[in-house]
C-alpha positions in Angstrom: 18.4 11.1 -5.5 15.8 11.3 -2.6 12.1 10.4 -2.7 10.6 13.6 -3.8 8.0 12.7 -6.5 8.5 9.0 -6.4 6.1 6.2 -6.2 6.3 3.8 -3.4 4.5 0.6 -4.5 6.9 -2.0 -3.3 9.8 -2.2 -1.0 11.9 -2.7 -4.3 11.3 0.9 -5.0 13.3 1.8 -2.0 17.0 1.3 -1.5 18.7 0.6 1.7 19.8 4.3 2.0 16.0 5.3 1.3 14.9 3.1 4.1 17.5 4.5 6.5 16.6 8.1 5.5 12.9 7.5 6.2 13.7 5.9 9.6 16.0 8.7 10.7 13.4 11.4 9.8 10.7 9.2 11.5 12.6 9.4 15.0 12.6 13.3 14.5 8.9 13.3 14.0 7.9 11.4 17.1 7.2 14.4 19.3 5.1 15.9 16.3 3.0 12.6 16.1 2.6 12.9 19.9 1.2 16.3 19.6 3.9 17.8 21.8 5.4 19.8 18.8 3.6 21.5 16.0 4.7 21.5 12.4 3.3 23.0 9.2 5.7 21.3 6.8 2.9 20.1 4.6 0.7 23.1 4.8 -0.9 23.7 1.4 -0.4 20.0 0.4 -3.4 17.7 -0.2 -3.3 13.9 0.0 -5.8 11.7 -1.5 -6.6 8.4 0.1 -8.4 5.7 -2.1 -9.3 2.8 -0.1 -11.0 0.0 -1.9 -10.6 -2.3 1.0 -11.5 -2.0 4.7 -8.7 -0.4 6.9 -8.3 1.2 10.2 -4.7 1.7 11.2 -3.4 2.4 7.7 -6.1 4.9 6.7 -6.3 6.7 10.0 -2.4 7.0 10.4 -2.0 8.4 6.9 -4.8 11.0 7.8 -3.0 11.6 11.2 0.4 12.1 9.7 -0.8 14.5 7.0 -2.8 16.6 9.4 -0.2 16.7 12.2 2.1 18.3 9.4 -0.5 20.8 8.4 -1.6 19.1 5.2 -5.3 18.1 4.3 -6.9 14.9 3.1 -9.7 13.7 0.9 -10.7 10.2 1.1 -12.6 7.5 -0.7 -13.3 5.2 2.3 -16.2 3.3 0.9 -16.2 2.3 -2.7 -20.0 1.6 -2.5 -20.6 5.4 -2.3 -18.1 6.3 -5.0 -18.5 6.1 -8.8 -16.7 2.7 -8.6 -20.1 1.4 -7.8 -21.3 2.8 -11.2 -18.6 0.9 -13.1 -15.9 3.5 -13.1 -12.4 1.9 -13.8 -9.5 2.1 -11.4 -7.5 3.9 -14.0 -10.2 6.6 -14.4 -10.5 7.0 -10.6 -6.7 7.4 -10.2 -6.6 9.9 -13.0 -9.4 11.9 -11.5 -7.7 11.8 -8.0 -4.3 12.9 -9.6 -6.0 16.1 -10.7 -7.2 16.9 -7.2 -4.3 15.9 -4.9 -0.6 16.1 -4.6 -0.2 12.5 -3.8 -2.3 9.4 -3.7 -2.5 6.6 -1.2 -4.3 3.4 -2.5 -5.5 0.1 -0.9 -6.9 -2.4 -3.2 -8.0 -6.1 -2.8 -6.3 -7.0 -6.2 -2.5 -7.5 -6.5 -0.9 -5.2 -9.0 -3.6 -2.4 -8.5 -1.2 -0.1 -7.0 1.4 -0.6 -9.9 -1.4 0.1 -12.4 -2.2 3.3 -10.3 1.2 4.6 -10.5 1.4 4.0 -14.2 -1.5 6.1 -14.9 -1.2 8.9 -12.2 1.0 11.9 -12.8 1.3 12.3 -9.0 3.2 10.1 -6.6 1.4 6.9 -5.6 1.9 5.1 -2.3 0.8 1.6 -2.0 -1.2 0.9 1.3 -1.7 -2.8 0.4 -2.7 -4.6 -2.7 -4.2 -8.0 -2.1 -1.7 -10.7 -1.3 1.0 -8.5 -2.8 3.1 -5.7 -1.0 2.5 -3.3 2.0 5.7 -1.2 2.0 4.7 1.4 4.4 3.8 -1.3 6.9 7.3 -2.6 6.5 8.8 0.8 7.3 6.9 1.1 10.5 7.9 -2.5 11.3 11.6 -1.7 10.8 11.2 1.3 12.9 9.8 -0.7 15.6 12.7 -3.1 15.6 15.2 -0.3 15.4 13.7 1.5 18.3 14.1 -1.5 20.6 17.5 -2.9 19.3 19.1 0.3 18.0 19.9 -1.6 15.0 18.4 -3.6 12.1 21.6 -5.4 11.4 21.8 -9.2 12.0 18.5 -9.6 13.9 16.8 -13.1 14.1 13.2 -12.5 13.2 10.4 -15.2 13.3 7.6 -14.8 10.7 4.5 -16.7 12.0 1.1 -17.4 10.5 -0.2 -16.6 7.2 2.9 -16.3 5.1 1.1 -17.1 1.9 -1.4 -14.3 1.7 0.3 -12.0 4.3 1.4 -9.1 2.3 3.1 -7.5 5.0 5.6 -10.4 5.6 6.4 -10.5 1.9 7.5 -6.7 2.0 9.2 -7.3 5.5 11.2 -10.4 4.5 12.8 -8.5 1.5 13.6 -5.5 3.7 15.1 -7.6 6.5 17.4 -9.4 3.9 18.8 -6.0 3.0 20.0 -5.7 6.7 21.3 -9.1 7.0 18.6 -10.6 9.2 18.1 -14.3 9.8 14.6 -15.2 8.9 12.7 -18.0 10.5 9.5 -19.1 8.8 6.8 -20.9 10.8 3.4 -21.5 9.3 0.7 -24.1 8.5 1.8 -26.1 5.4 -1.0 -24.6 3.4 0.1 -21.1 4.1 3.8 -21.1 3.4 5.7 -18.3 2.0 5.1 -18.4 -1.9 7.8 -19.8 -4.0 8.3 -16.5 -5.8 9.1 -14.8 -2.7 11.4 -17.6 -1.5 13.2 -17.5 -4.9 13.7 -13.7 -4.7 15.1 -13.9 -1.1 17.5 -16.9 -2.2 18.8 -14.6 -5.0 19.5 -12.0 -2.6 21.5 -14.3 -0.3 19.0 -14.5 2.4 19.5 -16.6 5.4 16.0 -18.4 5.7 15.1 -21.2 8.0 11.9 -23.2 8.2 10.8 -24.3 11.6 7.5 -25.8 12.4 7.8 -25.7 16.1 7.1 -22.3 17.5 8.8 -22.8 20.9 12.1 -23.8 19.1 11.8 -20.9 16.5 11.6 -18.3 19.3 14.0 -19.6 21.8 17.0 -17.7 20.3 14.9 -15.1 18.4 14.8 -11.4 18.8 11.5 -10.7 17.2 8.3 -12.8 16.7 6.1 -11.3 13.9 2.7 -12.8 14.1 0.3 -12.5 11.2 -3.5 -13.1 11.3 -4.9 -16.1 9.3 -6.9 -13.9 6.9 -10.4 -15.3 6.4 -10.9 -12.6 3.6 -8.2 -14.2 1.6 -9.7 -17.8 1.4 -12.0 -18.8 -1.3 -12.6 -22.0 0.5 -14.1 -21.4 4.0 -13.5 -25.0 5.0 -9.8 -24.5 4.4 -9.9 -21.3 6.6 -11.7 -23.2 9.4 -9.0 -26.0 9.4 -6.1 -23.7 9.8 -7.4 -20.7 11.7 -6.7 -22.3 15.0 -3.2 -23.1 14.3 -0.3 -21.2 15.2 -1.5 -19.2 18.2 1.0 -17.8 20.7 0.9 -19.6 24.0 2.1 -17.3 26.7 4.0 -19.9 28.4 6.4 -19.9 25.4 7.6 -16.5 26.5 9.1 -17.8 29.6 12.1 -19.0 27.7 12.9 -16.1 25.4 15.3 -13.4 25.6 14.7 -10.4 28.0 14.8 -8.1 24.9 12.6 -10.3 22.7 9.5 -8.5 21.3 6.1 -9.7 19.7 4.9 -7.7 16.8 1.7 -7.8 14.8 0.6 -5.7 12.0 -3.0 -5.8 13.6 -6.0 -6.4 13.6 -5.5 -9.5 15.8 -8.2 -12.2 16.2 -7.1 -14.8 18.6 -3.4 -15.5 17.5 -2.0 -13.4 20.3 -3.9 -13.8 23.7 -4.7 -10.6 25.6 -2.5 -12.0 28.5 0.6 -11.1 26.4 -0.4 -7.4 26.3 0.9 -6.8 29.9 4.3 -8.5 29.3 7.3 -6.5 28.3 7.5 -8.4 25.1 4.2 -6.9 23.7 5.4 -4.2 21.0 2.4 -4.3 18.7 0.5 -1.1 20.0 4.0 0.8 20.0 4.3 -0.5 16.5 0.9 0.9 15.6 1.8 4.3 17.0 5.0 4.5 15.0 2.9 4.3 11.8 2.3 8.0 12.3 5.9 9.3 12.4 7.0 6.8 9.8 4.2 8.0 7.4 5.0 11.6 8.2 8.7 11.1 7.2 7.6 9.3 4.1 5.1 11.9 3.0 7.3 14.8 3.7 10.2 13.1 1.7 7.9 12.6 -1.2 6.1 16.0 -1.2 8.9 18.3 -0.1 12.5 19.0 -0.7 13.3 19.1 3.0 11.7 15.8 4.2 12.8 16.2 7.8 11.3 17.2 11.1 
């Protein structure tokens, strides 16, 4: 039925066909994202960005995507200077924004906030990250990065490393990879393992999931290493953060034994988990990954806001 007018709060809101449709359109939008081709596909459309949590890539790539397609953007980028600081509820803020814009992109520190926004808004809501919950548009650009390198998403072996407990990007990504028959290898500190409810869902889908504590063994036959930052802002106990923050950093020497086509991905920002020496290797894909956020979000916005939805 297509994506027009639909909310995208979780990857579960998207079928495999929906995902493939967005990725096909994203490939066509790459020249527009690069500024080589002009498009007015979203001329006359207005997007509201409601960011209650810090963001660089997600917010700017949504702004870039909308403006490259001829649309316009209004933004809450700092809750401290909005009526939220006066005690306005999230529901009231979202209802107000739905009266101003054609769609709303929301990032919020509380898991479930995006679903609440979708329930009260009469315009489509896109989740740009809700606490330790979901980040579906990040997953779409992650899949685009893998597809660009390998030509397919079917049957890849993907290592998810780092903060699998609080890392909303890996929660969404694991679900999507399962739809395409990937083998998922989990490697993390014991205190940051994938949550049980995520594991149960993957098991119910028939996912092929392996746990491997040794990173060298994990990546030896892998196609992708997806690195996540140990997120200080997710820890209530800073002593616990200090204990695990130095774990699971990528040693560049480990790349000497990987496949030629192997890629290292990261949703960014990175701290010290990927040394800068990796940047100059052919395996570094994280900056290309960040760029692909623009054509992917172009594709998603165009499909939600218009009947055409293509480049």
